[in-house]
N, C-alpha and C positions, 0 to 999 in steps of 0.2 A: 504493499500499499503505499503510495506516494503521498507525502503529506501537502503537496500542492494541488495534486488533482484528484478529485473524486471519481474514480473510474465507474463506480455503480450509477451515479448521477449521469455521466457521460452515455453510459450504455442506455440509459432510459430515454435520453433526449434523442439519441438516434433511432430507437425503436419507435417512439412518437413521431419523430419528424417523418420517417418512412411511411409510416401508417397514414398520417395526415397529409404528407407532402405527395406521395404516390398513391397511396390507397384508395383515398376517396375519389380523386380525379379518375382512377381506374374503374372504380365502383359506378361512378356517374356515366362513363362510357359503356358499361355492361347495361346499364338501364336503357341508355338510348339504343344500343343494338337489340335490346328485347324488345322495345318497341316496334322494330323493323322486321320482326319473325313474321314469315308468311303463315297464311292459314287462317283458320277460324270461320271460312265461308262467307267472308264479307264481299264487298264489292270492289273491284280493281278497276281503274281506268281513270279517265278524265271526265269531269262534269263541266260540259260546254256552258250550261246556262251560268253556273256560279265562277266559271274560270278557275277551277281548283281541282287538284288531283284527289281522287278518292281511293284510300286503301283499306283494305279488309284488316281487321284486327285479330290477334291470337290472344285468348283469354289468358292462358299461361304466360305469355310474354307481358301481358299488361300488369299481370299479378307480380312478376318478376321485377318489372320496371318500376313500380310503385314501392317496392320493398328496398331496392337499391335507392331510389331517390329519398325515401323515408330515412334509410340509414346517413345518407350524405347530410340531410338536413339535419338530423340528431347530432351528428359529428359537429357540424358546424355551430349549432346551438350550445353544445358542450364547450366548444372552444371558446366561444364569446362568454359564456357563463365562468369559466375558469379565469379569462382575462378580467372580467368585470369583479369578480368576487376577490381578487388578489390585493 
């Protein structure tokens, strides 16, 4: 144990930094990808009257996306809470 460096604190900082810095954006991208899953028997194509693209949804993909986005929001909320409470 070095008296100048607390290696357990450095390890905790690295783990939390990797989880928050890379884990939350990766989880967000998984949620975006889950929204784009094909299937579900929905309509596909272009709605000419509205000028928009209509995509069918996959229920499992939607549930996975909601869980991913909720986890990301919870992580952001926890980070804000820790900063404000300090």
